N, C-alpha and C positions, 0 to 999 in steps of 0.2 A: 730695067728688068731684071731681077733677080737671077742669078745663076745658079744651078741645078746643083743639088747635094749629091755627087757622086757616091753610089753605093761603096762601101767597105772603108769609105774614108773616115776622120774621126769625127766631124761634124754630123754624118750621117749616123754614126752610133751614139751620137746626144741627143740629135731628133726622135730615134726610136726609144730612149730610155727615157723621156720626158712623155712621150705617150702612152707609155703601158701603165704607170701610177693613176694616171685620168683614167681609164679605162676599170682598175681594181678597183677605186675607190666607187662605183659607180656601182657594179657588181655587188660588194659589199652592203652598199646604201638599199638597194632594192631585195638583197636577201634578207637584211634587215625589215624591211617594212612585210617581207612576206612570210616571217614569223612572230613579228608583231599582231600580222591579220589571223594568223593562225591562232595564235593565242586568244586575241578577244574572238573569237567563233568560237575555241574551244570554252572558254568563260560564258560566253554568252549560251553556250548550248547548256553547259553547268547550271549556272541560274535558272536556265527555262525547266531544265527536268529536275531539279529538285534545292538550286541555292535560293529561291525565290520564296520555299516555305521551311529555311531554319532562320529561328528566330534564336540570336545571342543577347548574351548579356554577361557584364563583366563584375554586376553587382550583386556577386552571388560567394556564398561562404561556407565553411565545412560545419554542422551541426552535432551534436550529441547529447544526450541525456547527463551531462554532468551534475552531480550529486553534492550538496556541502552536508556534508555529516555532523550531527550535535548531537551532545547528549540529553537523553529525556529524564533526568537527574542531576542535581549539583555536587560537586565532589573534587577532592584533590587527583590530579593527575598521576596517578601510581609509575605507569608504565607508557612508554611509548613503544607500540611493537613495530612499527613502520619508518622508512625513511621516505626525504622526498624523491619522487620519479620512482618507486618501486611497484613492482608488478605483484598484485594480489589478486588472490580465488574467492569466490564465495564459500562466507562462513570463516575465512582469515580472520582472527582479533588483530584490532588495529589499536584502540585505545581502552586502557583499563583503569578506570577508575578507584580508589579506596574505596573498598564495599565492608569495611568492619562497621561503620553505624548501621548498614542496611543490615547486614547479616545479623547484629543485636536487634533488629525492630524484628526480622523473622524468624528469631527464636522467640520473641516475645511471643507474635501472634502465633507460632504453633502451640505454646503454652495454652493462649487464649482459648484455642480450639479444643484442645485436649481437654478444659475443664469444661467448656459447654457440652462436649462428647459423652465426659463422667456425668453431668447434671441429668441430661437428658437420659441417660443408662439407669441413673437411680431414680426416676421419673417412671420408667418402664418396669424394674424390680417392683416399685410402690404399686403398679396397679395391678402385677399379679397377686400382690399380696393384699391388697383392698377385693379383688375377686374371690380369692379365700375366706376373706371376712364376711363380703357377702354371701358366701355357701353357708357359713358358720352360723349368720343371721336368718339362716333360710331354715337352715336345720332348728335352733331354736323355736321358731315357730311352730317345725311340726311338733314338737317337744311339747310347748307349751298346748296346742290344742288338741294333745292325747291327754293331757291332764286335764283341762277346762273339762274334757266330755268325761274325763273317771270322778268328776267334782260334782259335774252336774247330774251323773248316776245316783250319786252317793247321794247328792241333797234330795234328790225323789224318795229315795229309798226310806232314808232317816228322819223325812219330813213321814211317809204314810206311816210309820213304823209307831212315831210320837202319836199319831192322830190316832192310832188304836191301843195305846198305852201299853203295846208290845217294847218301845223304845223312849230315852228320856227326850224332853225337850233342850237338852242341852248340847247333846250329840246331833239333833236337827240345828241346833243353831251352828254348832262348829263346822257342820257339810255345809250348811248352808256360805258360812264366812270362807270357807276352804275356795269352793267354785269360783266366790266373788275375787280373790286373791289370783287364782289361776287365768278367770278371764282378763284380770288387769295384767296380769304376766303374758298370756297372748298378744293384747295389745300393746305391751310395751317393745318386744318382738318384734310384732311389723311396723313400727315406728324406725327401730333401730335398722330393720333392713330398707327403709325407705333413705332412712339417712344414710348407711352405707352405700345405699346405690347412686344417692347422689353425689355422695365422694367423687364416684368415678368420673364424673362429667366435670371435678373442678381438676382431677387429674389431668384429661385431656386437654383442660385449658392450661396447667402447668406446661404439658407436654408440647404443645403449638408453639408458645412462648418461649420454651427451652429449642427448640427447633429452628426459630428464628432468630437467636442469639447464635446458635450455632451456626446457621447461613452467614450473617455476618462477621462472627468468628473467621471462619472461612475463606468470604469474601477478603477482610482485611490483609491474613495471610497471604492469599493470592497476589493481591496489591503488593505486599511486602517482596516476595518472590520476583515480584515483574521488575519494582527498584532496584532490587541486587544483581536482575540478569542487565537491569538497566546500565551499570557499572562496567560491562562490557559492550566495547563498540567493534561490532565485527562489518565485514564489509559485504553489501547486501547484492554486489553483481561481482564479476571479474572485471577487474580494470586497474590503470596505474593513480598511485597517491599524487595528489596535488597541490599547489597552498597550501601546505601543514603548519600551522600557526599556531599548535599546542606544543607543550614543553613539559617535561617530568618536573612535579614538584610544585605547578600552577593549579591555582584553584579556579576553577569553569562554573559558570553558572548554565542552568541548565536552558536548553536554547541554543548556546554559543555555537559558530561553526568553529569544528577543532580542525577539521582537513576537506579537502574535495576529492571526490572519487571519479575520474575520467573512463568510460566504457570501453573496453577492448573489442566490443561488437556494437555493429548495429549504426554506423555512422549514416548520415546525409546530408543532401547539401540544401539551404534554400536559396532561391535564388531572385531576386529582385526584378519581375521583368515590366517592362513600362505598358500603360493600358492599352496602347495601341499596337502590342507584340500578343495579345492576350485570347483574340477572336477565335483563331481555330485553335487553340490549346488544350490540352485535355489529356485527364488519367489515361496513362501506358503508353504514351508515346515517346521515342527512343531518344535521349539525350546523348549527347557527344561532352565529355567534360578536360578541361585542361587545368591541371593545378600550377600556379606560380613556382609551387617547389619543385616540382619536376614537370615542364611545359609538353617535352618529350614523350611522357609515361602516357599511354592510352586509357583513359578511362570512359566505363560507358554506363547508362543507368537509366532510367525510364523516369514520366510526370508519375510521384504519386497521388499529390492531391494539390488542389488552388483553393487559399485562401480566400474567405467567405467575403473577405473586404481590403480596401488596400490598408497598406501600411501606418497612413496618417490615422486612418478610425481609432489604432489601437494604440497609438500615441499617449504619452500622458498628458499633452497640450495638443491637442485636435487642432487642425485649422479652424479660422470659425472666419467664412467667407462671408458672411452676410453682417460686411462693415463695407463704408468708404473707401477705402483701401483696398482694392483687389487685384492681385496677380494670378493669372492662370499659370499653376504647376503640375507638369505629368505627373500622375501619379503612379506611383509601383505598386504591383501585387504580390506577394512573396509565394512563388512556387517550391513545392515541396518534391525536391528529385529523392528518390531509391538508387542506391547506389547498387551496382550488381559485382558477383561473384567478391575477392577477397578486398576489392579496396573499401569495403566497409568495414572493414577490422582496421583497429587503431594502429597504422604503421606510418607508411608516406602522408596519407591524409590526419588531422589532427584539429579538435574543435578550433574553429576561428580562423584558420586557413582561407587565403583568399584564393578561387578559381574563377573558369569562364564556362558560362552554361552554353550551348545550344543545341537546341530542340526541333527537331523534325516535324513539323505539322503535319506532313504529306499525310 
């Protein structure tokens, strides 16, 4: 039979000290279990209220209308007006090609236009002159008709005088010859009028030909002006210069990419969601975005549109499933997410960066 431990003794103190830790650990375990239960309940409640409607993917990347700028004409690079990573504004000069050959071609085209305009003006003056000639021919007809009338009257009068022996036969013959000459002159005047009038038609066709020549010369001049303008490559929008490949003194062919321009506004996110995440997804839904570059920054947006087909359909080599070796792969559909506020501006986000997108489909 064990002896009782007297209170206040050394053995009693040791016994009480050994009992207290066991009671404290049990309380901590119960408290921990309670906190885990509360956390699980809170998570279940949050999932039931909204979590079950959240569709998330980390297969998402920032996009932007990055443009590769290339010259429309060939030539030597006379000047690189910008450097790498420089911010530029709409209309700012980026690259200047040697424009001397194109200025010479433009001067020649302007000379051709001036020559065509002078030819057309000459034909217009010729038209005015021809109308004066026609008026003169009409006056000649009037004069010839008057002379013919007088000669006809003289012929009749001298014929009567010769018949009554009051005049000579010679005078009657002279009067008849004069009438015939005047009648022929009147006919000639009418023929001249017809010829001069027909000349107007020739002038009109020449004017049409000259106008066509002028139009062709003006078109060539406009093309030469465009070619000269194309020697200057200017920024089509506000952006930042990147991937600069051109240098002063190099010869660049038309269509060769000289640099890229990243827009400073209008960024978006392309998120590739699995096909089993799309049932309730539609434009306008709220999106929470976390960027790998700064996960602590809150970025929001909304669904802009869903692609009409999966990414595999638009790939260079689409999958051919009608074969003997078939493996089912979960397809992904690109979803365009429009960013809210300043997030769409170039800064924290840049085209190509990875993000995580969570769409609330509730």
